[in-house]
N, C-alpha and C positions, 0 to 999 in steps of 0.2 A: 504494500500500500504506500509506503514512504517513497518508493521508486517512482510510482505514478505521480505523486504529488510533486516530486522534484522535476520530472519531465514536464509537467504542466506549468510549473513556475518558470522553467527555462524557456518554454514556448511563449509564455506571457511576456517575459522580459524581452525576448527577441522581437515580438510583435510591437511592443512599446518602443524599442529602439528604432525599428523600421518606420514607425509613424513619425518619430522625431526627425529622422533623416528625410522623409518625404516632405514634411512641412517646413523644414528649415531652408530658407533660400540659400543657394550655393552657386558658385561659378565652376563650370566644368573646365578642368585644366588638362586632364589627360587620362590615361588608362594604365592598368596593371594587368599583366598576364604572365603565365609560366613561360620561360624561355623555351626555344625549340629543343634544346638539349635536355630540358627538364630539371636542371640543377639550380636554377635561380629564378627570381622574379624579374620581369622586364618592365621597366617603368618608361612610358612614353609621354612626354609633356609637350603640349602645343605651345610654341614660343610666343604666339600672339596672345593667347589666353594668359600665359605666365606673366607677360608684360602688364596685363590688366589687374593682376593680383595686388592686394594690399600687403604691405610689409611691416615689420617691426624691427627696431634696433635694440641691441643689447648694450650693457654698460661699457663693454670694450670696443664699441663702435661698429660691430659687425651687423649686417642687415640680413634678415631672414624672411622667407615667405612661408607662412603657416598653411599647411595643406592637410587634408584628412582623407582617410580611406576607411570604409566600413569594415570592422573586424569580421562581422558575419559574412559579408560578401567576399572578403579576402580569403577566409577559410574555405568557402565554396570553390574559389579559383584553385587554391592549393589542393583541395580534395578532388578536383576534376569535375565538380558539379556545374561549374560555370567556366566559360572560356576567358572572360575578361570582367573587370570591374572598374569603376571610375575613381579618379583622383580629383578632388574638388577643394575649393576654398569656401568655407562658410562665410556668408555675407552678413555684415553687421546690419541690424534693422533700424 
């Protein structure tokens, strides 16, 4: 019985995370897929979209672009359930 409850909780948490991802405005920046050799993730970033991203600077003067990849979607890519998933930047509202 506890195993069923755990599975139900995990499914509920996943659905909640997917709802947040769907409703949070984001900028599509690129894609992630498994490399042809299968030993690595291949990250492809659209240079035009990357240039449109917001950045932040650290105290040492370095500038970074914060990007996100859904863990659930990335797991599906790694497990072979999906061919590709997106790399995005969450938009401030």
